[in-house]
C-alpha positions in Angstrom: -23.7 -4.7 2.2 -20.5 -4.8 0.4 -19.8 -2.7 -3.0 -16.6 -3.6 -5.3 -15.9 -1.4 -8.2 -14.9 -3.3 -11.5 -13.8 0.2 -13.3 -16.1 2.7 -15.0 -19.7 2.3 -13.9 -18.8 -1.8 -13.1 -20.0 -2.9 -9.6 -20.2 -6.1 -7.5 -22.9 -5.8 -4.7 -23.0 -8.2 -2.3 -25.9 -8.7 0.5 -26.9 -11.4 2.2 -29.4 -12.5 0.0 -27.5 -12.5 -3.7 -25.0 -10.5 -5.7 -25.6 -8.4 -8.3 -23.4 -7.3 -10.7 -23.9 -3.8 -12.8 -22.5 -2.8 -15.8 -19.0 -5.0 -16.0 -16.9 -3.1 -18.9 -13.6 -4.6 -20.0 -13.1 -4.7 -23.9 -12.7 -1.2 -25.0 -15.9 0.9 -26.6 -16.5 3.4 -29.8 -14.0 1.9 -31.9 -11.8 1.3 -29.4 -11.1 5.1 -28.4 -12.7 4.2 -24.7 -10.4 2.4 -22.2 -11.4 1.9 -18.6 -9.5 4.3 -16.3 -7.9 3.7 -13.9 -7.1 0.2 -15.7 -9.1 -3.2 -14.8 -7.4 -5.6 -16.7 -5.2 -6.6 -13.7 -8.3 -7.8 -11.4 -7.5 -10.7 -8.8 -8.9 -14.2 -9.7 -11.1 -14.0 -6.9 -13.1 -11.1 -7.6 -13.4 -12.1 -11.3 -15.1 -14.9 -9.8 -17.4 -13.2 -8.3 -18.3 -11.1 -11.5 -18.7 -14.0 -14.0 -21.0 -15.7 -11.5 -23.3 -13.0 -10.1 -27.2 -14.2 -8.9 -28.4 -11.2 -11.0 -27.0 -8.7 -13.6 -28.2 -5.3 -14.5 -27.0 -3.2 -17.3 -28.2 0.5 -16.9 -28.2 1.3 -20.4 -26.9 0.5 -24.3 -24.0 2.4 -24.7 -20.9 0.4 -25.2 -19.2 1.4 -21.9 -22.3 -0.1 -19.9 -23.0 -2.9 -22.6 -19.9 -4.7 -22.9 -21.7 -7.0 -25.3 -17.7 -9.2 -26.6 -17.6 -9.5 -22.5 -21.0 -10.8 -21.8 -21.0 -13.3 -24.3 -18.0 -15.1 -23.4 -18.2 -14.8 -19.0 -21.8 -14.8 -17.9 -24.2 -17.6 -17.7 -27.0 -17.4 -19.8 -29.3 -18.1 -17.2 -28.3 -15.5 -15.4 -31.6 -13.1 -14.1 -31.2 -9.7 -16.0 -32.9 -7.0 -14.2 -34.3 -4.8 -17.1 -35.3 -1.2 -17.0 -38.6 0.0 -18.1 -37.5 1.7 -21.5 -39.6 2.8 -24.1 -38.6 0.3 -26.0 -36.9 -3.5 -25.7 -34.1 -2.8 -27.9 -31.6 -3.9 -24.7 -33.7 -7.0 -23.9 -33.5 -8.1 -27.8 -29.4 -7.5 -27.6 -29.3 -9.5 -24.9 -31.1 -12.2 -26.0 -29.3 -12.5 -29.3 -26.4 -13.0 -26.5 -28.1 -15.7 -25.1 -29.6 -14.3 -22.2 -33.3 -16.2 -21.3 -33.9 -15.2 -18.0 -35.8 -11.2 -17.8 -36.7 -9.7 -15.0 -39.2 -6.7 -16.2 -39.4 -3.8 -13.5 -41.5 -0.8 -13.9 -40.3 2.5 -13.9 -39.9 3.8 -9.9 -41.2 1.2 -8.5 -39.6 -1.4 -5.9 -39.9 -5.3 -6.3 -38.3 -7.9 -4.1 -35.8 -10.1 -6.0 -35.6 -12.6 -2.4 -35.8 -12.9 1.3 -36.0 -9.1 1.6 -33.6 -8.4 -1.1 -35.3 -5.3 -2.9 -34.4 -3.0 -6.4 -36.3 0.2 -8.1 -34.7 1.2 -11.2 -35.8 4.5 -12.5 -35.6 4.9 -16.0 -34.8 8.5 -18.2 -36.2 8.4 -21.5 -35.8 12.4 -22.7 -35.5 11.8 -26.5 -31.8 13.3 -26.0 -30.3 10.3 -24.9 -31.9 8.3 -27.7 -35.4 6.1 -27.4 -33.2 3.5 -25.2 -33.0 6.3 -22.7 -30.5 5.7 -19.3 -31.5 4.1 -15.9 -30.4 4.1 -12.0 -30.5 1.1 -9.8 -31.4 1.5 -6.1 -30.8 -1.5 -4.1 -32.0 -2.1 -0.3 -30.8 -5.5 1.4 -32.9 -4.2 4.7 -30.3 -3.0 6.5 -28.5 -0.4 4.1 -29.6 1.4 0.7 -27.1 1.8 -2.4 -27.8 3.9 -5.7 -26.0 3.4 -8.3 -27.0 6.4 -10.5 -23.8 5.7 -13.2 -24.7 8.5 -15.4 -28.7 8.8 -15.4 -29.2 12.8 -15.8 -32.6 11.8 -13.9 -34.5 15.4 -14.1 -36.5 14.5 -10.5 -33.8 14.9 -7.8 -36.3 13.2 -4.8 -36.9 10.2 -6.7 -34.0 7.9 -6.2 -35.1 9.2 -1.9 -38.6 8.0 -2.6 -37.1 4.3 -1.6 -36.0 5.5 2.2 -32.3 7.0 3.2 -29.2 6.5 0.9 -26.2 4.6 2.4 -24.2 4.7 -0.8 -24.2 6.5 -3.5 -22.4 5.7 -6.8 -22.8 8.6 -9.7 -20.9 10.2 -12.7 -19.2 13.9 -12.5 -17.2 13.7 -15.4 -17.8 14.0 -19.4 -19.7 11.3 -21.4 -19.5 13.5 -24.9 -17.1 14.7 -28.0 -18.5 18.3 -27.4 -16.5 20.5 -28.3 -13.3 18.6 -28.6 -14.6 17.2 -32.1 -15.7 20.8 -33.3 -14.1 23.2 -35.8 -13.3 26.4 -33.9 -10.2 28.6 -32.5 -8.4 26.6 -29.9 -8.7 29.6 -27.1 -12.9 29.3 -28.3 -13.1 25.8 -27.7 -11.1 25.7 -24.1 -13.2 28.1 -22.8 -16.2 26.0 -23.7 -14.8 22.8 -22.3 -14.0 24.0 -19.5 -17.3 25.4 -19.6 -18.8 21.8 -19.6 -16.2 20.9 -16.9 -18.1 23.0 -14.2 -21.1 22.5 -15.6 -21.0 18.8 -15.2 -19.5 19.3 -11.4 -22.4 21.5 -10.7 -24.9 18.7 -11.5 -23.2 15.9 -9.8 -22.8 18.3 -6.4 -25.9 19.0 -6.6 -27.1 15.2 -6.5 -24.7 14.6 -3.8 -26.6 17.5 -1.7 -29.9 16.3 -2.1 -29.1 12.4 -1.8 -27.1 13.0 1.1 -25.4 9.6 1.2 -23.2 8.3 3.6 -20.9 7.3 1.5 -20.5 9.0 -2.3 -18.5 7.1 -4.8 -17.1 8.9 -8.2 -18.1 6.3 -11.1 -18.8 6.3 -14.8 -15.7 7.8 -15.9 -13.8 9.7 -16.9 -12.4 7.0 -19.4 -9.0 7.6 -21.2 -7.7 7.5 -24.8 -4.9 5.4 -25.8 -4.8 6.0 -29.4 -1.7 8.2 -30.4 -4.7 10.2 -32.7 -6.7 10.6 -29.5 -4.4 10.9 -26.4 -4.7 14.7 -25.9 -8.1 13.9 -25.1 -7.1 12.9 -21.6 -7.2 15.3 -18.8 -3.6 15.7 -17.0 -2.6 18.9 -16.2 -5.3 20.7 -16.6 -4.7 22.7 -19.8 -5.9 20.4 -22.2 -8.9 20.5 -24.6 -10.8 17.9 -22.8 -14.1 17.6 -20.6 -12.7 14.2 -18.7 -11.6 15.4 -15.4 -11.0 12.5 -13.1 -12.0 11.9 -9.2 -9.2 14.1 -7.4 -10.7 17.1 -8.2 -14.3 15.8 -7.6 -13.6 14.4 -4.2 -11.2 18.3 -3.8 -14.8 19.9 -4.7 -16.8 17.6 -2.2 -14.5 18.8 0.4 -14.5 22.3 -0.4 -18.6 22.4 0.1 -17.7 20.8 3.4 -19.0 17.1 2.4 -16.1 14.8 3.2 -18.1 11.2 2.7 -16.2 10.6 -0.8 -14.3 7.5 -1.2 -11.4 7.8 -4.1 -12.2 4.8 -6.4 -10.1 2.3 -8.3 -11.1 -1.1 -9.7 -10.9 -3.5 -7.0 -12.1 -1.3 -4.4 -14.3 -2.3 -1.4 -16.7 -0.6 0.3 -18.8 -2.4 3.6 -20.9 -0.6 5.0 -23.3 -1.7 7.7 -25.6 0.8 9.7 -23.1 2.0 12.3 -20.2 1.8 9.7 -18.3 2.5 6.2 -15.2 0.5 6.1 -13.1 1.3 2.7 -10.7 -1.6 1.3 -8.3 -0.9 -1.6 -6.5 -3.7 -3.5 -3.1 -1.8 -3.3 -1.0 -0.5 -0.8 -2.2 2.8 0.4 0.5 4.5 -1.2 -0.2 3.0 -4.5 -3.8 4.2 -4.4 -3.6 7.9 -6.4 -0.8 6.6 -8.2 -3.1 6.8 -11.5 -4.1 10.2 -10.9 -0.8 12.0 -9.6 1.5 9.9 -11.9 -0.9 9.9 -14.7 1.1 10.8 -17.6 3.2 8.0 -16.9 0.5 5.5 -15.8 -1.5 6.2 -19.0 1.9 5.9 -21.2 2.2 2.3 -19.5 -1.3 1.5 -20.2 -0.8 2.7 -23.8 2.1 0.4 -24.6 0.5 -2.3 -22.9 -2.3 -2.4 -25.0 -0.6 -1.0 -28.4 -0.7 -4.3 -30.4 -4.2 -5.1 -29.5 -5.1 -1.6 -30.5 -3.4 -2.3 -34.0 -4.8 -5.5 -34.8 -8.0 -3.9 -33.4 -7.7 -0.9 -36.4 -6.9 -3.6 -39.0 -10.3 -5.3 -38.7 -11.7 -1.9 -40.0 -13.4 -2.2 -43.2 -11.6 -1.7 -46.6 -14.2 -1.3 -49.2 -15.6 1.0 -50.6 -19.3 0.4 -51.5 -22.0 3.0 -52.8 -22.7 4.6 -49.0 -25.2 7.4 -50.9 -27.3 4.4 -52.4 -27.4 2.7 -49.2 -28.3 5.8 -46.8 -31.0 7.1 -49.3 -32.6 3.3 -49.0 -32.3 3.2 -45.2 -32.9 6.6 -44.3 -35.6 7.7 -47.2 -38.7 6.2 -45.4 -37.3 7.6 -41.8 -37.0 10.6 -42.9 -40.6 10.5 -44.3 -41.9 9.3 -40.9 -40.7 12.7 -39.4 -41.8 16.1 -40.5 -41.6 17.6 -37.4 -38.1 16.6 -36.8 -36.8 17.3 -40.2 -38.2 21.2 -39.9 -36.5 21.5 -36.4 -33.1 20.3 -37.7 -33.6 23.6 -39.6 -31.3 22.8 -42.4 -29.2 20.4 -44.5 -25.9 18.6 -43.5 -23.1 17.4 -45.0 -21.1 13.7 -44.5 -17.5 14.1 -45.6 -15.5 11.0 -46.5 -12.6 10.0 -47.8 -13.5 10.4 -51.8 -17.5 11.5 -50.7 -19.3 14.0 -49.7 -23.0 13.2 -49.1 -25.8 15.8 -48.5 -29.0 15.1 -45.7 -31.5 17.0 -47.3 -33.8 17.7 -44.2 -36.0 20.1 -46.1 -36.8 17.3 -49.0 -36.1 14.0 -47.0 -33.7 12.7 -49.1 -30.0 12.1 -49.2 -27.9 13.2 -52.4 -24.5 13.7 -53.3 -23.2 17.5 -52.0 -22.9 19.5 -54.6 -22.4 22.8 -53.0 -26.3 23.3 -51.7 -26.6 25.2 -48.6 -26.4 23.6 -45.4 -25.8 24.3 -41.7 -24.2 21.4 -40.2 -21.1 19.3 -41.6 -19.2 16.1 -39.9 -16.1 15.0 -41.4 -15.6 11.0 -40.9 -12.8 8.4 -41.8 -14.3 6.8 -44.6 -13.6 2.8 -42.4 -15.7 4.0 -40.1 -18.5 5.2 -41.7 -18.2 2.2 -44.1 -18.5 0.0 -40.6 -21.2 1.8 -39.1 -23.5 1.7 -42.4 -22.7 -1.7 -42.5 -24.0 -2.4 -39.1 -27.3 -0.5 -39.7 -26.7 1.3 -36.6 -29.5 2.3 -35.1 -27.8 5.2 -32.9 -24.8 7.1 -34.0 -23.9 8.4 -30.8 -23.2 5.6 -29.4 -21.6 3.4 -32.4 -19.4 6.6 -34.0 -20.2 10.1 -32.2 -18.7 9.2 -28.6 -15.7 7.7 -30.2 -14.6 11.2 -30.9 -13.0 9.9 -34.4 -14.6 13.0 -36.3 -14.5 16.5 -36.9 -17.6 18.7 -36.9 -19.2 22.2 -37.9 -22.1 24.1 -37.1 -23.6 27.3 -38.3 -25.5 28.7 -34.8 -25.9 27.0 -31.6 -26.1 23.3 -30.9 -29.4 21.9 -32.5 -30.9 18.8 -30.8 -32.7 17.6 -33.4 -30.4 16.8 -35.4 -28.4 14.4 -33.2 -32.0 13.3 -32.6 -32.4 12.0 -35.9 -29.0 10.4 -35.5 -29.8 8.2 -32.6 -33.3 7.4 -34.3 -32.1 5.4 -37.2 -34.9 2.8 -37.0 -38.5 2.6 -37.6 -39.3 2.0 -33.7 -36.9 5.0 -32.8 -37.9 7.2 -35.5 -41.4 6.9 -34.4 -41.0 8.0 -31.0 -38.6 10.7 -31.8 -41.5 12.4 -34.4 -43.6 11.7 -31.4 -41.4 13.3 -28.9 -40.5 16.2 -31.2 -44.4 17.0 -31.6 -45.0 17.0 -28.0 -42.3 19.3 -27.1 -42.8 21.5 -29.5 -46.5 22.4 -28.2 -46.8 25.7 -26.9 -46.5 25.6 -23.3 -49.0 28.4 -22.1 -49.7 26.6 -18.6 -49.0 29.4 -15.9 -50.2 27.2 -13.0 -46.8 25.5 -12.4 -44.6 28.5 -12.3 -41.7 29.0 -9.6 -40.0 32.3 -8.5 -36.5 32.2 -8.5 -34.4 35.6 -7.3 -36.3 38.6 -9.0 -38.1 36.1 -11.6 -41.1 34.3 -12.1 -40.6 31.5 -14.9 -42.1 28.1 -16.1 -41.1 25.1 -13.8 -39.5 22.8 -16.5 -36.5 23.5 -18.5 -37.3 23.7 -22.2 -34.0 21.5 -22.3 -34.8 18.4 -21.0 -37.6 19.1 -18.4 -35.7 19.4 -15.2 -37.6 21.3 -12.5 -35.7 24.9 -12.1 -37.0 25.0 -8.6 -33.9 22.6 -8.3 -31.8 23.3 -10.9 -32.6 26.4 -11.4 -30.2 29.1 -10.6 -29.3 33.0 -11.3 -26.3 33.6 -12.6 -25.9 37.6 -13.7 -28.3 37.8 -16.9 -29.4 34.1 -17.1 -30.8 31.6 -15.0 -28.6 28.7 -15.3 -30.3 24.9 -15.4 -27.7 23.2 -14.0 -28.6 19.9 -15.0 -26.5 20.6 -18.5 -25.6 24.0 -17.9 -27.8 25.7 -19.5 -28.5 29.4 -20.1 -31.5 31.6 -20.9 -31.7 35.0 -20.9 -33.4 36.7 -17.6 -35.1 39.5 -19.9 -36.1 37.8 -22.9 -35.9 33.9 -22.0 -34.1 33.4 -25.1 -31.5 30.4 -24.9 -28.1 30.7 -25.1 -27.3 27.3 -26.1 -29.6 26.5 -28.3 -32.3 27.6 -31.2 -35.6 27.7 -30.7 -35.5 26.6 -26.4 -37.5 29.8 -24.8 -38.2 30.1 -21.4 -40.9 31.2 -20.5 -39.7 34.4 -17.8 -40.9 37.3 -16.5 -39.8 39.6 -13.6 -41.9 39.4 -10.4 -43.9 42.5 -10.1 -43.7 42.7 -6.5 
């Protein structure tokens, strides 16, 4: 089995039976905020030919750094069979159909199927509402001799599910951030730096836990970080380590693996080929050994050259942003009013109003009343400030997931009163009837009282519910006691050992008690 990096989460997997291309991303994503790092715009013609002519195509989920619609429309034959995760909705299939794809292989969550001549795949779906109804997925490929897990940024809460098909030889996984928090928030810089460092540590802890459990012979850090070439966002790049950023590069992750005694990590730049057999792991780089670490060791100069090469493209792209100003309040009320009416439990869980500021206009989302109206000083717990062209664009496109279409761009600022409220973002990720129906059902389910004491675990001196209140991670696997807190290392959420109160969000207590004997 041979796996070649094509940048970010992109992989070409070649077996004796067939070639599978995963998540090819080339066109900058999220309002051209995210660029592939290290750059993948200089791949060889031979590798590009493999990418453009696969036997199968796999898109893990709908985020723009995985589903590159602009590139797919022009470069992949539309008769190529597409391996579809068993998501709760068929949005991904519909989006690919609009691009012209016609041949879909629908899978069942976690079930292995044979594609041809002993080549088997299984797709595991993570469909927590915090990912949006589209969900995320991981791919397991077995060719009869070796097994590859492409976990990308799928944060499966069942650590052992990916091992159900047998021992893993090669493990590709995300280790870096893929969120706008805390960089966009309005708070003192020192506080934001503290939050960013804590976020980085939780990201590393989660990834290292996956590495430990999967136990692959070769571990390939992938699916990030992106880099930011727009001058407005350049400070989001982590170069010296002192930046307000949650985007460390793979050199730090590899260092962490070495500290824990795992020497299986493979430095990954676009074009890196890893050939694995039952007895050997062979790594080949597309450049001389002395050049492999250049993007990381000379990062500032590397990014500046990359920025210069794309400067004109970025200028031209930003010139396409809308300049017309429409009646945003009327449009949003017509669009969101019916959706708000569908979700009384979600609205109540948001717990307060939200202001959306844009050039010359302030919009108030009244979750209690279920309406969108002008902001005239009403009480509110949340505030976003977004440039008018970007807001006009997502409204004109009727974007159903604003995390994907707007927030991941980091081209906004935010303020909130109190702790994180996931239900606010659940709303912004569910802006269609199909999505909102599922979001409301999920909130009702999650907020039902958890009184089942039959599935409890012991951790240190405490007895607690097995599943984390945030994303249902198994605390027997992900939970650790750190001082006065139980920490779920899947996302770094903390719960007080004395009262179970969640430090990260409102209304997310953990049922916990001191062990009596």
